[in-house]
Steps between C-alpha positions, in 0.01 A plus 500: 500500500514752778202504735417839645367520853260784601492594862163625627516852631130551608161369548265422215184690456296205631719475817470870565127477471494216742722683752273815471194291552639335816616847632140630433346204680721532803439871508121440491541267797749702700359855469159425651663318787735786566223749474287299738789478750562878483121557558489264791821662651345845470175371663692339779706827570175698497331265743814522718481876522135487584588257784773736620262793505268298714785396732561873544134572591544231768825673626303822507233326716772363736633835569188708523251246628264553209469444131533818295176644356465524114381862499136410422354623826596809706348342814734197472796714406478734796445216746811325369720809498419563867569143593820448303644847594355580845710822532422626151420874481160603362661698228659177360153328498355802333737451206302186410163633597255564218305744718763740631531821315831672451719183497830534316491480123606174354233271625152513353168344588498192286221425270446127578184486288262349757623710790593809328636775721547254793857394475832635401665173378377199305586127549802524294644811655436366851727197423797732448409751753486259794784259400744772400609584855436777745698746700630394845353822632195380702317826446588545136513166329396646168704831485781402735848397373458191276122521482297499185474875458748778464441873540595692189640857493130630502353496846186317420613256224608136553674257266563129512812394688696245296746435793245344751662316784434138647270392214302173542554446124784618284318685227695544188482870447510461126172306512318750717264747313729791581586779267642857559277802453518868580423599852151662472614774750853545360504396130883530476522193736410147389359261753410125502125434421320194381340474158280197559188724546533662161598165336214286636223735613545822312502713820769717641828345620584479861823386680392154586657246265404137389722211427503302171666171407844446376586644160192713494401866535184650616388580140563134405344307791264503791645497854495264785193545723430443873167439641420511883243242610329772710403671177437212253139593517390771736243788553143503612278197419292715259799681346804257483834526342671203343876596471678497177785656301450600142762634257263703291380861484197609695309786353192656647169470319256796473333383822834505683541127531828326409493293179739302300649671190413308182747228435664662199630784709559325823805360670263230637539309179873480561512450870165387623372471854542271806303471834532267808429143394240277670519130566231249399425467870163651609506715805329337796251525666299596193267797521154427384442623146217735601717666753820546297616849441717600196802484719404137600489402136845638449620294793318187416824313441809511720776715359830327445726598804172606666670633809831631358589654176546433124800624298442452129705576195403508128755246392789533242270647243411793735131461445226419756235443238186701520196265502369548855144518393296274282398754224696512177452875482594619844337849516488573862693436829224281619616210279857529630420559869251224563652199334685240702790290371539142646850362564624257381238416241510843335119521488337841542147590592269787592246424766149507343362690785733800493306790381622626150700199433428284184228246584605147593844346577741424215854348511806544295861369531814703528528530127166464305464381151228739387482794262804704440382781726437238778858359457656842524314575819608160663846471356780509762307341790663164459864591582413718794650384826420556874623413838243230531552350152720197467625640165320719250128500518457277181763253627332475826170437341656211291671366806167502689308309243 
């Protein structure tokens, strides 16, 4: 009798199912690890860029003997310009002045919400302006060769100079909020302007750009922000200003006061807001409660980097988070402007004695676990990074506990 031998040419169904199950199991284990590694790498790269920007600020101070202002106070700005550029022409200073009429078209008085009409740049624009490099011309650091501004074919119109010399930080031009637009005085000519103002604030564009993170565009992410310690909290005791940067439109109410556009139509839900962070350390000596002014309340805790500066970025998600006040429905600037955020705990509070603020002191972490609206307003805070944070805000909080 002849015995026939059958050679196996493949797997049985059971074997195939076992292999598929093993592959699925391995995939389930590997993909989260890979995604986690990618996220960590992005956060590390982002923190490195924040630190590099901070190093550039220190280089600026080494050269000019002073930290750059953040654009929140004209008094601080003018004093700095005269110190940093002792031979500067008055016409150069006037380019940045909010009170000089007839300045060249291209720069506008910037609506910085609390100090509307008092500055021409916000804390994100100031970072690029001061670190981008100036002309070697001691009298014309802004409009000289290699300076931040270029004269266009029209005699009274400026544009941004993409070829600035001797920068303190090498800004990737593709990540600046630059776009080409018709010259208002010569429509056949296109010039470089910045579109951050229309994107974030719904106001007219000027020529001062901001800088966003890698792989992002202005329409997709908030920019890096610089806060100068001289203007963390400033103003008169009865009428103080607590500095902040908010990527949301500001409309005027019937009374002429700035207010937040409802969340459904505001970029604030996408990009949020950030302000100089405070530490848990009380300022000493303490002022008696009965004698404290509103400004004293806002300065009740020492700010982080109290004598220098803060450079902050919204993280790899491009979102600062928007919960600076304690109300779920933030209907006015008061809730944004008088809330303090503590680093590294992530707690936020509004001093009970601040006129107009919600009563009492309440606390929340970087990302809260409340109603959906509350989550949307706080989402994004945890992966923010700063020159004073060890890693991201949330990672620093975990490391500190």
